[in-house]
C-alpha positions as CSV (number, residue, x, y, z in Angstrom):
1,M,14.7,47.1,-9.8
2,P,14.3,43.9,-7.8
3,E,13.9,40.6,-9.6
4,I,11.3,38.0,-8.8
5,R,12.3,35.8,-6.0
6,P,13.6,32.4,-7.2
7,N,11.6,29.3,-6.2
8,V,14.3,27.3,-4.7
9,A,12.2,24.1,-4.6
10,K,11.2,24.3,-8.2
11,E,14.8,25.0,-9.2
12,K,16.0,21.9,-7.4
13,L,13.3,19.7,-9.1
14,R,14.3,21.0,-12.4
15,K,17.7,19.4,-11.7
16,N,16.2,16.3,-10.5
17,Q,17.4,17.0,-6.9
18,V,15.5,16.0,-3.7
19,V,13.5,18.8,-2.1
20,T,13.0,18.7,1.6
21,T,9.7,20.2,2.8
22,I,8.8,20.7,6.5
23,S,5.2,20.6,7.6
24,G,3.5,21.1,11.0
25,V,4.0,24.9,10.9
26,Q,1.1,27.0,12.2
27,D,2.5,30.5,12.4
28,A,5.5,32.7,11.3
29,D,7.4,32.2,14.5
30,V,7.7,28.5,13.8
31,I,9.0,29.1,10.3
32,D,11.6,31.5,11.8
33,F,12.7,28.8,14.2
34,L,12.9,26.2,11.5
35,G,14.3,28.5,8.8
36,P,18.0,28.2,9.7
37,M,17.9,24.4,9.7
38,G,18.1,24.3,5.9
39,F,14.8,22.9,4.5
40,D,14.0,23.9,1.0
41,A,10.3,24.5,1.6
42,A,7.6,24.9,4.3
43,W,4.2,23.3,3.8
44,I,1.7,25.8,5.0
45,E,-1.6,24.1,6.1
46,C,-4.8,25.8,5.1
47,E,-7.0,22.8,4.6
48,H,-6.7,21.9,8.2
49,G,-5.8,24.1,11.3
50,P,-6.0,27.7,12.2
51,V,-4.1,29.6,9.5
52,D,-6.1,32.6,8.2
53,W,-5.3,35.2,5.5
54,D,-3.3,37.5,7.7
55,A,-1.2,34.6,9.2
56,L,-0.6,33.3,5.7
57,G,0.9,36.6,4.6
58,N,3.3,36.7,7.6
59,M,4.2,33.0,7.0
60,T,5.2,33.5,3.5
61,R,7.2,36.5,4.5
62,S,9.2,34.3,6.9
63,C,9.8,31.8,4.2
64,D,11.2,34.6,2.1
65,L,13.5,35.7,4.9
66,W,15.1,32.3,5.1
67,G,15.2,31.5,1.4
68,M,12.6,28.8,1.7
69,T,9.7,28.2,-0.8
70,S,6.3,28.8,0.7
71,I,4.0,26.1,-0.3
72,T,0.3,26.3,0.8
73,R,-2.2,23.6,0.7
74,V,-5.6,25.2,0.0
75,S,-8.9,23.6,1.1
76,A,-10.5,23.3,-2.3
77,N,-9.7,23.2,-6.0
78,E,-11.4,26.7,-6.5
79,P,-9.8,29.4,-8.8
80,W,-10.6,32.3,-6.5
81,L,-9.0,30.5,-3.5
82,I,-5.9,29.6,-5.4
83,T,-5.5,33.2,-6.7
84,R,-5.9,34.7,-3.3
85,T,-3.4,32.3,-1.8
86,L,-0.9,33.2,-4.4
87,D,-1.7,36.9,-3.9
88,R,-0.8,36.5,-0.2
89,G,2.8,35.6,-1.2
90,S,2.7,31.9,-1.4
91,M,5.2,30.6,-4.1
92,G,3.4,27.2,-4.5
93,I,0.0,25.7,-4.3
94,V,-1.1,22.3,-3.1
95,V,-4.5,21.2,-4.3
96,P,-6.3,18.4,-2.5
97,H,-8.4,15.5,-3.9
98,V,-7.3,15.7,-7.5
99,N,-9.0,12.7,-9.0
100,S,-9.3,13.4,-12.7
101,R,-7.4,15.0,-15.6
102,E,-10.0,17.8,-15.6
103,A,-9.4,18.6,-11.9
104,A,-5.6,18.6,-12.6
105,E,-6.1,21.1,-15.4
106,Q,-8.2,23.4,-13.2
107,A,-5.6,23.3,-10.5
108,M,-2.8,24.2,-13.0
109,Q,-4.9,26.9,-14.9
110,S,-6.0,28.6,-11.7
111,S,-2.3,28.9,-10.6
112,K,-1.0,30.3,-13.9
113,Y,-1.5,33.5,-15.8
114,A,-2.3,33.4,-19.6
115,P,-1.5,31.8,-21.9
116,L,-1.3,28.7,-19.6
117,G,-4.1,29.5,-17.3
118,Y,-6.6,32.1,-16.0
119,R,-5.1,33.3,-12.7
120,G,-6.7,36.6,-11.6
121,M,-4.7,39.6,-12.8
122,F,-3.4,40.8,-9.5
123,G,0.2,40.2,-8.5
124,G,0.1,40.4,-4.8
125,R,3.2,40.7,-2.6
126,Q,5.6,38.7,-4.7
127,S,5.1,41.2,-7.5
128,F,6.0,44.4,-5.6
129,G,8.8,46.2,-7.5
130,V,9.1,43.3,-10.1
131,P,9.1,44.5,-13.7
132,D,7.0,42.3,-16.0
133,Y,5.9,40.1,-13.0
134,F,2.9,38.8,-15.0
135,H,5.3,37.5,-17.6
136,K,7.6,35.9,-15.1
137,A,5.4,34.4,-12.4
138,N,4.4,31.3,-14.3
139,D,7.9,30.1,-14.4
140,Q,8.4,30.4,-10.6
141,T,4.9,29.4,-9.4
142,M,4.8,25.8,-8.2
143,V,1.7,23.5,-8.6
144,I,1.3,20.3,-6.6
145,V,-1.7,18.0,-6.9
146,L,-2.6,15.5,-4.2
147,L,-3.4,11.9,-5.2
148,E,-5.2,10.8,-2.1
149,E,-8.1,8.6,-3.3
150,V,-8.4,5.3,-5.2
151,E,-10.2,7.2,-8.0
152,A,-7.0,9.3,-8.5
153,L,-4.8,6.3,-9.0
154,K,-7.4,4.8,-11.4
155,N,-7.2,8.0,-13.5
156,L,-3.4,8.5,-12.9
157,D,-2.3,8.0,-16.5
158,D,-4.6,10.8,-17.7
159,I,-3.8,13.1,-14.8
160,L,0.0,12.7,-15.7
161,K,-0.8,14.2,-19.1
162,V,-1.5,17.6,-17.7
163,D,1.4,20.0,-18.4
164,G,2.4,22.6,-15.9
165,I,2.1,20.5,-12.8
166,D,5.4,20.3,-10.8
167,V,4.7,17.4,-8.4
168,F,2.2,14.5,-8.3
169,F,2.0,13.9,-4.5
170,V,0.8,10.5,-3.3
171,A,-0.9,11.1,0.1
172,P,-0.7,7.9,2.2
173,S,-3.3,8.5,5.0
174,D,-6.3,9.6,2.9
175,L,-5.4,7.0,0.3
176,A,-5.5,4.3,3.1
177,Q,-8.9,5.5,4.1
178,T,-10.3,5.2,0.7
179,M,-8.9,1.7,0.3
180,G,-10.6,0.5,3.5
181,H,-7.6,0.7,5.7
182,I,-8.4,3.8,7.7
183,G,-5.6,4.8,10.1
184,D,-3.2,2.2,8.6
185,A,-1.1,3.7,5.9
186,G,1.5,1.0,6.5
187,H,-0.9,-1.7,5.3
188,P,0.8,-3.8,2.6
189,E,-2.0,-3.1,0.1
190,V,-1.6,0.7,0.7
191,Q,2.1,0.6,0.4
192,A,1.9,-1.5,-2.8
193,A,-0.5,1.2,-4.2
194,I,1.9,4.0,-3.3
195,D,4.9,2.2,-4.7
196,D,3.0,1.5,-8.0
197,A,1.8,5.2,-8.3
198,I,5.3,6.5,-7.7
199,S,6.7,4.0,-10.3
200,R,4.1,5.3,-12.9
201,I,4.8,8.9,-12.1
202,V,8.5,8.5,-12.4
203,G,8.2,6.3,-15.4
204,G,6.0,9.0,-17.1
205,G,8.8,11.5,-16.8
206,R,7.0,13.4,-14.1
207,T,8.0,14.3,-10.4
208,A,6.7,12.2,-7.7
209,G,6.3,13.3,-4.0
210,T,5.0,11.7,-0.8
211,L,5.1,11.9,2.9
212,V,8.2,10.4,4.5
213,N,9.8,9.8,7.9
214,D,13.2,8.9,9.2
215,D,12.7,5.2,8.6
216,N,11.5,5.3,5.0
217,I,13.1,8.3,3.5
218,D,16.0,6.4,1.8
219,G,13.7,4.0,0.3
220,Y,11.4,6.6,-1.2
221,I,14.4,8.4,-2.8
222,G,15.5,5.0,-4.2
223,K,12.1,4.7,-5.8
224,G,12.4,8.0,-7.6
225,A,10.4,10.4,-5.3
226,R,12.0,13.8,-5.3
227,F,9.6,16.0,-3.3
228,L,9.7,14.8,0.3
229,M,7.5,16.2,3.0
230,T,7.7,15.4,6.7
231,S,6.3,16.9,9.9
232,W,8.6,18.1,12.7
233,N,5.9,17.1,15.2
234,G,7.1,13.5,15.3
235,W,10.6,14.5,16.3
236,V,9.2,16.6,19.2
237,A,7.1,13.7,20.3
238,K,10.0,11.2,20.1
239,G,12.5,13.6,21.9
240,A,9.8,14.2,24.6
241,A,9.1,10.6,25.1
242,E,12.9,9.8,25.5
243,F,13.3,12.8,27.9
244,L,10.4,11.7,30.1
245,K,11.5,8.1,30.1
246,S,15.0,9.1,31.3
247,A,13.5,11.4,33.9
248,T,11.2,8.8,35.4
249,A,13.9,6.0,35.3
250,T,16.4,8.1,37.2
251,K,16.4,7.3,40.9
252,V,16.6,10.3,43.2
C-alpha cells in the first residue's frame, strides 16, 4: 500500500533549512514548467486571481509530479474553506489576515484532525490508498499564517504561542498599507517593522517567512527567515526589458 506523500517543505523546516517557494503560478502547466527547476514548494494563489476548485486539483497534482509541496493561500480563515482546499490535494494552507491568537488557533485547528483540531473527516486526494491517513495527515499538513497588518505585529507575542503553526509569514505589501505607506514596502519604517517581527519570531523559537527577491534574499536568510517566497513574474519582466532594450538599441 502507498504511504502518505512527504511534505518536502515541512521536512526541510524541521531541519532549519531554507525553503524556496515560487509564486505567480496560475495553472498546472506553469507548475509543470517550473517543476524541474528545483523549488521546494509552489504557492497557489486562491485569495487573488482565477484559480477555481478544478484548477486547484490539477495544480496540486502537478506539484506531486515534481516533488514540490503544494501550498495554497485561501481567501478567508474559514474552516470549511480550509478543509475543502486540503481535500483538493493541497499539502499546505496559507491563511491571510491573522491578527490575533484566536485567529491563529482557528487556522491551525481548521487544518488538523483531532486531537489537534477539527478538520472535516474526509481525506481527499492525498488520502487515496494511504492506510491510517487520518492518523498521519497532521504530521504532513503545513500551516502558514500571514502577518500583514499592524494589529498582527502588536499581538505577535500571543500569536507565537499557538502550537501547530509551521510558518509565521510577514507580508510586506499589506503591512506597508496598514502602516500608511501604501505601495512602499521599502519604506524604512516598514523595513524596520519586518526586521523586528522576524527577530521576535526567530527569538521565540518559531519559523519566520517573508517575500524576497534577488537583492534581499541573502539578508533575510541572515536574519533567520527560513521560508522564502518569490514570484517568477519579476524575472520575466526583467528579462523582457533587457531583451527589448537590446533589440531597440541595435542598429539595422
